[in-house]
C-alpha positions as CSV (number, residue, x, y, z in Angstrom):
1,M,18.4,56.8,-26.7
2,K,19.5,57.3,-23.1
3,V,17.9,58.5,-19.9
4,L,19.4,61.8,-18.7
5,S,17.3,62.2,-15.6
6,N,14.7,60.4,-13.5
7,T,14.4,63.0,-10.7
8,L,10.8,62.2,-9.6
9,N,9.3,58.7,-9.4
10,G,8.5,57.7,-13.0
11,V,9.5,61.0,-14.8
12,L,12.2,60.5,-17.4
13,K,14.2,63.0,-19.4
14,I,15.3,61.1,-22.5
15,E,17.9,62.1,-25.1
16,M,17.5,60.7,-28.6
17,E,20.5,59.7,-30.6
18,R,21.4,62.2,-33.3
19,H,23.6,61.5,-36.3
20,D,25.4,64.6,-37.7
21,D,27.2,64.9,-41.0
22,S,28.0,67.7,-43.5
23,R,24.4,67.9,-44.6
24,G,22.9,68.4,-41.1
25,W,21.6,65.7,-38.9
26,F,19.1,62.8,-38.6
27,C,17.3,61.5,-35.5
28,E,14.6,59.0,-34.9
29,G,11.9,61.2,-33.2
30,Y,10.0,58.3,-31.7
31,Q,10.9,54.6,-31.6
32,Q,8.4,52.4,-29.9
33,D,10.7,49.5,-29.0
34,G,13.3,51.8,-27.6
35,F,10.8,53.5,-25.4
36,R,9.4,50.1,-24.3
37,R,12.9,49.1,-23.2
38,L,12.8,52.2,-20.9
39,G,9.5,51.1,-19.5
40,I,7.3,53.4,-21.5
41,S,4.7,51.2,-23.2
42,N,1.8,53.8,-23.5
43,A,-0.4,53.7,-26.5
44,F,-0.3,57.4,-27.4
45,V,-3.5,58.5,-29.1
46,Q,-3.1,62.2,-29.8
47,D,-0.3,64.6,-30.7
48,N,-0.5,68.2,-29.6
49,F,1.4,71.2,-30.7
50,S,1.7,74.6,-29.0
51,H,3.2,77.9,-30.2
52,T,3.9,80.6,-27.6
53,I,4.8,84.1,-28.7
54,K,6.4,85.8,-25.7
55,K,9.2,85.0,-23.3
56,G,8.1,84.4,-19.8
57,T,4.7,82.9,-20.7
58,I,3.6,80.1,-18.3
59,R,1.2,77.4,-19.5
60,G,0.1,75.1,-16.7
61,L,0.1,73.4,-14.3
62,H,-2.4,71.2,-16.0
63,F,-3.7,67.6,-15.5
64,Q,-6.8,65.6,-16.2
65,A,-8.6,63.9,-13.3
66,E,-9.4,60.2,-13.2
67,P,-10.6,58.3,-15.0
68,Y,-9.1,60.4,-17.9
69,S,-5.7,61.1,-16.6
70,Q,-3.0,61.4,-19.2
71,S,0.6,60.3,-19.5
72,K,2.6,62.7,-21.8
73,L,5.7,62.5,-23.9
74,F,6.7,66.2,-24.2
75,R,9.5,68.0,-26.1
76,C,10.5,71.5,-27.2
77,I,10.9,71.7,-31.0
78,R,11.9,75.4,-31.3
79,G,13.2,77.9,-28.7
80,A,13.6,76.9,-25.0
81,V,11.3,76.1,-22.2
82,Y,11.6,75.4,-18.4
83,D,9.3,72.4,-17.9
84,I,7.7,71.6,-14.5
85,V,6.1,68.4,-13.2
86,V,4.4,68.0,-9.9
87,D,3.6,64.6,-8.5
88,L,0.0,64.4,-7.5
89,R,-0.1,60.6,-6.8
90,K,-1.0,60.1,-3.1
91,D,0.8,56.8,-2.9
92,S,4.0,58.0,-4.4
93,P,7.2,58.6,-2.3
94,T,7.5,61.9,-4.2
95,Y,3.9,63.1,-3.6
96,L,3.6,66.9,-4.0
97,Q,7.2,67.3,-5.0
98,W,8.1,69.1,-8.2
99,A,11.0,69.0,-10.6
100,G,12.1,71.4,-13.4
101,F,13.8,70.5,-16.7
102,D,15.4,72.7,-19.3
103,L,14.3,71.7,-22.7
104,N,15.7,73.2,-25.9
105,G,14.7,72.9,-29.5
106,D,18.4,72.5,-30.5
107,R,18.6,69.2,-28.5
108,F,16.3,66.2,-29.3
109,E,15.1,65.3,-25.8
110,W,11.7,64.0,-24.6
111,L,10.3,64.4,-21.1
112,Y,8.1,61.4,-20.1
113,V,5.4,62.4,-17.6
114,P,3.3,59.5,-16.2
115,K,-0.3,59.7,-15.2
116,G,-0.9,61.5,-12.0
117,F,1.4,64.5,-12.5
118,A,0.5,68.2,-13.1
119,H,2.5,69.6,-15.9
120,G,3.4,73.0,-17.2
121,F,6.2,75.1,-18.8
122,Q,7.6,78.6,-19.1
123,T,9.0,80.0,-22.3
124,L,12.6,81.2,-21.9
125,C,12.7,83.1,-25.2
126,D,10.2,84.5,-27.7
127,S,8.6,82.2,-30.2
128,C,8.7,78.7,-28.7
129,D,7.1,75.6,-30.1
130,V,6.4,72.4,-28.2
131,Q,5.0,69.0,-29.2
132,Y,3.6,66.4,-26.9
133,K,1.9,63.0,-27.2
134,V,-0.8,61.9,-24.8
135,D,-2.3,58.5,-24.1
136,Q,-5.8,59.8,-23.4
137,V,-7.8,62.2,-25.5
138,Y,-8.6,65.7,-24.0
139,R,-11.7,65.8,-21.9
140,P,-12.6,69.3,-20.9
141,E,-14.8,68.1,-18.0
142,S,-11.8,66.3,-16.5
143,E,-9.2,69.2,-16.9
144,R,-7.8,70.6,-13.7
145,C,-5.1,73.2,-13.0
146,I,-2.8,73.8,-10.0
147,R,-1.8,77.4,-9.4
148,W,1.6,78.0,-11.0
149,N,2.8,80.3,-8.1
150,D,1.4,78.4,-5.1
151,P,3.7,79.3,-2.2
152,E,3.4,75.7,-0.8
153,L,5.0,74.4,-4.0
154,G,7.6,77.2,-4.1
155,I,8.5,76.7,-7.8
156,N,11.6,78.7,-8.9
157,W,10.5,80.0,-12.3
158,P,13.7,81.2,-14.1
159,V,12.2,84.4,-15.6
160,P,9.4,86.7,-14.4
161,A,6.0,85.6,-15.5
162,T,4.8,87.8,-18.4
163,N,1.7,86.1,-19.8
164,L,-0.9,83.7,-18.3
165,S,-4.3,82.6,-19.4
166,E,-7.3,83.3,-17.1
167,K,-7.6,79.6,-16.4
168,D,-3.9,79.3,-15.4
169,S,-4.0,82.4,-13.1
170,Q,-7.0,80.9,-11.3
171,G,-5.8,77.4,-10.7
172,L,-6.3,75.5,-7.5
173,S,-4.0,76.0,-4.6
174,L,-2.4,72.8,-3.2
175,A,-4.6,73.2,-0.1
176,D,-7.8,73.3,-2.2
177,F,-6.5,70.4,-4.3
178,R,-6.1,68.3,-1.2
179,L,-9.6,69.4,0.1
180,S,-11.1,68.2,-3.2
181,G,-9.8,64.7,-2.6
182,G,-6.5,65.1,-4.5
């Protein structure tokens, strides 16, 4: 495995080694010692899968507040997504900065998102599947959402937004997030 990108403080895009032959290919999907060598020693406690039907759908920007914040190990397993992370850690040199990553089901790549980041993605084609591991179980009372189109963030989504949940369309602005102590 190798690190392809570490754009924001602590966020890593990781490519897993794939072995191709005439039958197809083989890849270790997760290898604890290899991830530990990269500084990822989280005890992941839950795997989540998401299927999205329509191109342009945005899911996010989600996070869980303390004390239940989550680190994620995220990948696209079918289709293609544009993945966004926003640093919400006040003491970070990249506080309130965002980064976008193209993830494709044809490549075996993980995106490691540490605690303290909002996370979301947009589907770049119809019928996309993603998988992600988290190191803290889902707690609905701790769930928060930053508005996907907040002008202060200025995220450049690659395709027009076609589908949003009510929760995602009513997320907090960055100004409201800061007022709430974020």
